[in-house]
C-alpha positions as CSV (number, residue, x, y, z in Angstrom):
1,M,0.0,0.0,0.0
2,F,2.8,2.4,0.9
3,R,5.3,1.2,-1.8
4,H,5.7,4.6,-3.3
5,G,5.4,6.7,-0.2
6,S,5.8,6.7,3.5
7,I,3.3,6.4,6.3
8,R,4.4,9.8,7.6
9,Q,3.4,11.4,4.3
10,F,0.0,9.6,4.4
11,R,-0.6,11.0,7.9
12,C,0.2,14.5,6.7
13,I,-2.2,14.3,3.8
14,I,-5.1,13.2,6.1
15,S,-4.3,15.8,8.7
16,T,-4.3,18.6,6.0
17,L,-7.7,17.4,4.6
18,Q,-9.2,17.4,8.1
19,K,-8.0,20.9,9.0
20,N,-9.3,22.3,5.8
21,A,-12.7,20.6,6.1
22,V,-13.3,21.9,9.7
23,S,-12.0,25.4,9.1
24,E,-14.4,25.9,6.1
25,N,-17.3,24.0,7.8
26,I,-17.1,21.5,4.9
27,V,-16.6,17.8,5.2
28,N,-14.7,15.8,2.6
29,R,-17.2,13.2,1.7
30,G,-14.5,10.8,0.6
31,F,-13.4,10.3,4.2
32,S,-16.6,9.2,5.9
33,S,-16.2,8.1,9.5
34,S,-18.1,5.1,10.9
35,V,-19.0,3.8,14.3
36,V,-16.6,1.5,16.0
37,L,-18.3,-1.3,18.0
38,C,-15.6,-1.6,20.7
39,N,-16.4,-4.3,23.3
40,D,-12.9,-5.5,24.0
41,Q,-10.9,-3.1,21.9
42,P,-8.2,-1.0,23.7
43,K,-9.1,2.6,24.6
44,T,-6.4,4.0,22.4
45,G,-6.5,2.8,18.8
46,G,-3.8,3.0,16.1
47,W,-2.8,6.1,14.2
48,L,-5.2,5.3,11.3
49,R,-8.2,5.2,13.7
50,K,-7.2,8.6,15.1
51,A,-6.6,10.1,11.7
52,F,-10.1,9.4,10.6
53,R,-11.5,10.8,13.8
54,V,-13.7,7.9,14.7
55,R,-15.7,8.2,17.9
56,P,-16.0,4.9,19.8
57,V,-19.4,3.8,21.1
58,Q,-19.8,1.1,23.6
59,T,-22.6,-1.1,22.2
60,G,-22.4,-4.4,24.1
61,K,-24.8,-7.0,22.6
62,D,-27.8,-4.6,22.3
63,S,-29.5,-3.5,19.1
64,A,-29.0,0.0,17.8
65,S,-32.6,1.0,18.5
66,S,-32.4,-0.2,22.1
67,L,-29.3,1.9,22.6
68,L,-30.8,5.0,21.1
69,S,-34.3,4.9,22.4
70,N,-36.9,3.5,24.8
71,R,-39.5,1.3,23.1
72,N,-42.2,1.8,25.7
73,T,-43.5,4.5,23.4
74,V,-43.6,4.4,19.6
75,Y,-44.6,7.0,17.1
76,E,-46.1,7.1,13.6
77,I,-45.6,9.7,10.9
78,Q,-48.0,9.8,8.0
79,F,-47.6,11.5,4.7
80,H,-50.8,12.0,2.6
81,S,-50.6,13.5,-0.9
82,V,-54.0,15.2,-1.3
83,K,-55.7,16.1,-4.5
84,P,-55.6,19.9,-4.6
85,E,-59.3,20.3,-5.1
86,F,-60.1,18.2,-2.0
87,M,-57.7,19.7,0.6
88,E,-60.4,21.5,2.6
89,E,-62.7,18.5,2.5
90,Y,-59.8,16.2,3.4
91,L,-58.9,18.3,6.5
92,N,-62.6,18.3,7.6
93,E,-62.7,14.5,7.3
94,F,-59.4,14.1,9.1
95,Q,-60.6,16.2,12.0
96,N,-63.7,13.9,12.2
97,F,-61.3,11.0,12.2
98,H,-59.3,12.5,15.1
99,N,-62.5,13.0,17.1
100,L,-63.3,9.3,16.5
101,V,-59.9,8.3,17.7
102,Q,-60.5,10.1,21.0
103,E,-64.1,8.9,21.4
104,K,-63.2,5.3,20.8
105,R,-60.0,5.4,22.9
106,T,-57.9,3.6,20.5
107,G,-54.7,4.5,22.4
108,A,-53.4,6.7,19.6
109,E,-52.6,10.4,20.5
110,L,-52.3,13.0,17.8
111,L,-49.2,15.1,18.5
112,G,-49.3,17.3,15.4
113,S,-51.2,17.7,12.1
114,F,-49.9,19.9,9.3
115,T,-50.1,21.0,5.7
116,V,-46.8,21.6,3.8
117,S,-46.2,25.2,3.0
118,I,-42.7,24.8,1.5
119,G,-41.7,21.4,0.1
120,K,-44.0,18.9,-1.4
121,Q,-47.2,20.9,-2.1
122,D,-50.7,19.6,-1.3
123,E,-49.2,17.2,1.3
124,A,-50.5,16.6,4.8
125,V,-48.3,15.3,7.6
126,H,-49.6,13.7,10.8
127,I,-47.6,12.6,13.8
128,W,-49.1,10.1,16.4
129,R,-47.9,8.8,19.7
130,Y,-48.7,5.3,21.1
131,D,-47.9,5.1,24.8
132,G,-47.5,1.5,25.8
133,G,-45.5,0.7,22.7
134,Y,-46.3,-1.9,20.1
135,P,-49.2,-3.5,22.0
136,T,-51.0,-0.2,21.9
137,L,-50.2,0.3,18.2
138,N,-51.5,-3.2,17.4
139,T,-54.8,-2.5,19.2
140,A,-55.2,0.8,17.3
141,V,-54.5,-0.7,13.9
142,E,-57.0,-3.6,14.5
143,T,-59.7,-1.1,15.5
144,Y,-59.1,1.0,12.4
145,R,-59.5,-2.1,10.2
146,T,-62.7,-3.4,11.8
147,D,-64.7,-0.6,13.3
148,K,-67.4,0.5,10.8
149,D,-66.9,4.2,11.4
150,F,-63.2,4.0,10.6
151,V,-63.9,1.9,7.6
152,Q,-66.3,4.6,6.3
153,F,-63.7,7.3,6.9
154,R,-61.1,5.3,5.0
155,K,-63.5,5.0,2.0
156,N,-64.1,8.8,2.0
157,R,-60.5,9.7,2.5
158,N,-59.2,7.4,-0.3
159,K,-61.2,9.4,-2.9
160,M,-59.3,12.6,-1.9
161,I,-55.7,11.5,-2.0
162,N,-53.2,10.5,-4.6
163,S,-50.9,8.5,-2.4
164,R,-49.9,7.9,1.2
165,S,-47.1,6.4,3.2
166,N,-46.1,6.0,6.9
167,Q,-43.3,5.0,9.1
168,I,-43.2,3.7,12.7
169,L,-40.7,5.7,14.6
170,L,-38.8,5.7,17.9
171,S,-37.7,8.8,19.7
172,F,-34.1,9.5,20.4
173,S,-33.4,9.1,24.1
174,F,-31.5,12.4,24.2
175,W,-34.3,14.3,22.4
176,P,-37.7,13.8,24.0
177,F,-40.8,15.3,22.5
178,E,-41.3,18.8,23.8
179,K,-44.2,21.1,23.0
180,P,-43.2,24.7,22.3
181,T,-44.0,27.4,24.9
182,Q,-45.0,30.0,22.4
183,E,-48.5,29.9,21.0
184,K,-48.2,30.3,17.2
185,N,-45.4,28.6,15.3
186,I,-44.3,27.4,11.9
187,Y,-42.5,24.0,12.0
188,E,-39.6,22.6,10.0
189,L,-39.5,18.9,9.4
190,R,-35.9,17.9,8.3
191,T,-35.8,14.4,7.0
192,Y,-32.4,12.6,6.6
193,T,-31.8,9.3,4.9
194,L,-28.6,7.8,6.4
195,K,-26.1,5.3,5.2
196,P,-26.9,1.8,6.7
197,G,-25.0,1.1,9.9
198,T,-24.5,4.8,10.9
199,M,-27.5,5.4,13.2
200,I,-25.6,5.0,16.4
201,E,-22.9,7.4,15.2
202,W,-25.6,9.9,14.2
203,G,-27.2,9.8,17.6
204,N,-23.8,9.9,19.3
205,N,-22.9,13.2,17.5
206,W,-26.4,14.8,17.7
207,A,-26.5,14.2,21.5
208,R,-23.7,16.7,21.6
209,G,-24.9,19.0,18.8
210,L,-28.4,19.4,20.3
211,I,-26.9,20.9,23.4
212,T,-25.7,23.8,21.2
213,R,-28.9,24.1,19.2
214,K,-31.1,24.2,22.3
215,Q,-29.4,27.4,23.4
216,L,-31.0,29.1,20.4
217,E,-33.9,27.2,19.0
218,T,-36.9,25.1,20.1
219,P,-36.2,21.4,19.3
220,V,-39.6,19.8,19.3
221,G,-38.6,16.2,18.6
222,G,-36.0,13.8,17.1
223,F,-37.1,10.4,15.7
224,F,-35.7,7.5,13.7
225,S,-37.6,4.9,11.7
226,N,-38.1,1.4,13.0
227,M,-40.5,0.2,10.3
228,G,-41.1,1.5,6.9
229,E,-38.3,3.3,5.1
230,L,-35.3,2.4,7.3
231,Y,-32.3,4.5,8.3
232,T,-34.5,7.6,8.2
233,V,-34.2,10.4,10.8
234,H,-36.8,13.2,11.4
235,H,-35.9,16.4,13.3
236,I,-38.7,18.8,14.1
237,W,-38.1,22.5,15.0
238,A,-40.4,25.3,15.9
239,Y,-40.0,28.9,14.8
240,K,-42.0,32.1,15.1
241,N,-41.5,32.7,11.3
242,L,-39.1,32.2,8.4
243,Q,-37.0,35.2,9.3
244,T,-36.5,33.9,12.9
245,R,-35.5,30.6,11.5
246,K,-32.9,32.2,9.3
247,E,-31.4,34.2,12.1
248,L,-31.3,31.4,14.6
249,R,-29.7,28.9,12.2
250,E,-27.0,31.4,11.3
251,S,-26.3,32.0,15.0
252,A,-25.7,28.3,15.6
253,W,-22.4,28.6,13.7
254,Q,-21.1,31.1,16.3
255,K,-21.6,28.5,19.1
256,P,-18.6,26.2,19.9
257,G,-19.1,22.6,18.9
258,W,-21.7,23.1,16.2
259,D,-19.3,23.0,13.3
260,E,-17.8,19.8,14.7
261,C,-21.3,18.2,14.8
262,V,-21.8,19.1,11.1
263,A,-18.3,17.8,10.3
264,Y,-19.1,14.4,11.8
265,T,-22.6,13.9,10.5
266,V,-22.6,15.2,6.9
267,P,-20.7,12.1,5.7
268,L,-23.4,9.9,7.1
269,I,-26.2,11.4,5.0
270,R,-27.5,10.1,1.7
271,T,-30.3,12.5,1.2
272,L,-31.8,15.5,3.0
273,E,-35.3,17.1,2.7
274,S,-36.8,20.1,4.4
275,R,-40.5,20.8,4.8
276,I,-42.0,23.9,6.3
277,L,-45.2,23.0,8.0
278,I,-48.3,24.9,9.0
279,P,-50.4,23.5,11.8
280,T,-54.0,22.6,11.0
281,P,-56.7,24.2,13.2
282,F,-57.2,21.0,15.1
283,S,-53.5,20.2,15.6
284,P,-52.3,19.9,19.2
285,L,-49.1,21.6,18.1
286,Q,-49.8,25.2,17.2
């Protein structure tokens, strides 16, 4: 490997690349770090491990999801592409559905209901919580399939949408769901598709990065998919308006540690999507 050069020269090249990437807040995508599952490995690795700035995470024999989250509560996010001419009628039907969910005590709790203002137009996004975990989710799903009122809602709804999808989510243990204190907000839903095998590393870095961002912004919730499209992360932020969003996000770069969080997490991302959401009149999040 080093037939035409020395190890010392290789070290210098990597060191130079790293310094340039951090100083310009840009990460060289060709040098992607990955999580080290170190059960019996020594605390100090070799020079190559240090050169690539890999952060060790003690995982033991647990799965990634059990390390990142508590499964006693699960969440669901729904994306409905609505036919433009039916949006108002669709929202009325969905409000009736929400009322039915409460009346019949399915165990589902609506956290937020939104329409997309910037992003995929004519799209509705709904976020549900199931306290009690998968048994509660199973009960709710069975009720939706068999109860005649829910069956009728589904027939009415399906005429008004082009497509729909959902994911079952877990909440990051370091980022519990928190309702904003201010009354009126817009919300940003940032959706990341990660490279397989990098979820623990993502959580490891964002647990640090969130400390910085919480000094400036309102972090509503952080979730990762457990069923549906996997290796997907959703971050939800609340802002007073778009100008406030711009100012707060720019201020984050002045806080120590934020550039480091970006430097470590950008190489883990395959795709990134941002939606600006407006709460529906019946949304618990306003």
